[in-house]
C-alpha positions as CSV (number, residue, x, y, z in Angstrom):
1,M,115.7,86.1,108.8
2,L,113.2,84.6,106.2
3,G,111.2,87.9,106.5
4,L,114.0,90.0,105.8
5,A,115.1,87.9,102.8
6,I,111.5,88.2,101.4
7,L,111.4,91.9,101.7
8,L,114.9,92.2,100.0
9,C,113.8,89.9,97.3
10,F,110.8,92.1,96.5
11,N,113.2,95.1,96.6
12,L,115.5,93.6,94.2
13,L,112.6,92.5,91.9
14,G,111.4,96.0,91.8
15,L,115.1,97.1,90.8
16,F,115.1,94.4,88.0
17,L,111.6,95.4,86.7
18,K,112.5,99.0,86.5
19,E,115.7,98.4,84.7
20,M,113.9,95.9,82.3
21,L,110.7,97.6,81.7
22,H,111.8,101.3,82.2
23,V,108.8,101.8,84.4
24,P,108.5,105.5,85.4
25,L,108.3,104.6,89.1
26,P,111.0,104.2,91.8
27,A,112.3,100.5,92.1
28,N,111.2,100.4,95.8
29,V,107.5,101.4,95.0
30,I,107.4,98.8,92.4
31,G,108.7,96.3,94.9
32,L,106.2,97.4,97.6
33,I,103.3,97.1,94.9
34,L,104.3,93.7,94.2
35,F,104.7,92.7,97.9
36,T,101.5,94.1,98.6
37,G,99.8,92.3,95.8
38,S,101.5,89.2,97.1
39,L,100.1,89.6,100.6
40,Y,96.8,90.5,99.3
41,T,96.6,87.3,97.1
42,G,98.0,85.2,99.8
43,L,101.3,84.2,98.0
44,I,103.2,85.6,100.9
45,N,101.9,85.1,104.6
46,L,102.0,87.9,106.9
47,E,103.6,85.9,109.7
48,W,106.6,85.4,107.5
49,V,107.6,89.0,107.4
50,E,105.9,90.5,110.4
51,S,109.0,90.5,112.7
52,A,111.3,91.8,110.2
53,A,109.0,94.5,109.1
54,Q,108.4,95.4,113.1
55,F,112.2,95.5,113.4
56,L,112.7,97.7,110.4
57,T,110.0,100.0,111.6
58,K,111.3,100.2,115.1
59,H,114.7,101.5,113.7
60,M,113.4,103.5,110.9
61,M,115.2,106.6,112.1
62,L,118.5,105.2,111.3
63,F,117.4,105.0,107.6
64,F,116.8,108.7,107.7
65,I,120.3,109.8,108.7
66,P,121.9,109.6,105.2
67,F,119.1,111.7,103.7
68,L,119.5,114.4,106.5
69,V,123.2,114.6,105.9
70,G,122.6,114.8,102.3
71,T,120.0,117.6,102.8
72,M,122.6,119.5,104.9
73,T,124.8,120.0,101.8
74,F,121.8,121.9,100.3
75,F,121.1,124.1,103.2
76,P,122.2,127.5,101.4
77,L,119.3,126.7,98.8
78,L,116.8,125.5,101.5
79,E,117.5,128.7,103.3
80,T,116.6,131.0,100.3
81,Q,113.3,128.9,99.8
82,F,112.2,128.5,103.3
83,I,108.9,130.1,103.1
84,S,107.6,128.3,100.2
85,L,108.9,124.9,101.3
86,T,107.3,125.4,104.7
87,V,104.1,126.3,103.2
88,S,104.2,123.2,100.8
89,F,105.1,121.0,103.5
90,V,102.3,122.3,106.0
91,I,99.6,122.1,103.0
92,S,100.9,118.5,101.9
93,T,100.9,117.2,105.4
94,F,97.2,118.2,106.1
95,L,96.1,116.9,102.7
96,V,97.6,113.7,103.5
97,L,96.0,113.5,106.9
98,G,92.6,114.5,105.4
99,V,92.8,112.0,102.6
100,T,94.0,109.2,104.9
101,G,91.2,110.1,107.4
102,W,88.6,110.2,104.9
103,V,89.7,106.7,103.2
104,T,90.0,105.1,106.8
105,S,86.3,106.3,107.6
106,R,85.0,104.9,104.5
107,L,86.8,101.6,104.8
108,A,85.5,101.4,108.4
109,E,81.9,102.1,107.2
110,R,82.3,99.3,104.5
111,N,83.4,96.9,107.1
112,E,80.5,97.7,109.5
113,L,78.2,97.1,106.6
114,K,79.7,93.8,105.7
115,E,79.5,92.7,109.6
116,E,75.9,93.9,109.9
117,R,74.9,91.8,106.7
118,Q,76.9,88.8,108.1
119,H,74.9,89.0,111.4
120,E,71.6,89.4,109.5
121,A,72.3,86.3,107.4
């Protein structure tokens, strides 16, 4: 329960900052950036939010239902733009996969170098 409260507080903090500072980012992204920074600096312990995050991730499909129902109202427009949408989805998917793989491999190499240096010392 504490984990869910922490996650919601960061979401509300993102909403508050967006309204007050007029930041050109979605409020949930601002909240996630603040949350990630808090985890990284040790302000928030991972153990506090891990069970709530696992629960939300496990039931993530439920959060997509309103989005999918809303998309159905735009079906005639989507139908006319099917080919361009499909091409953009495929290209963006492969771009995201490629960039994610590249970043992950670089981070893995960096961690291996750190471990080798620690073993040598």
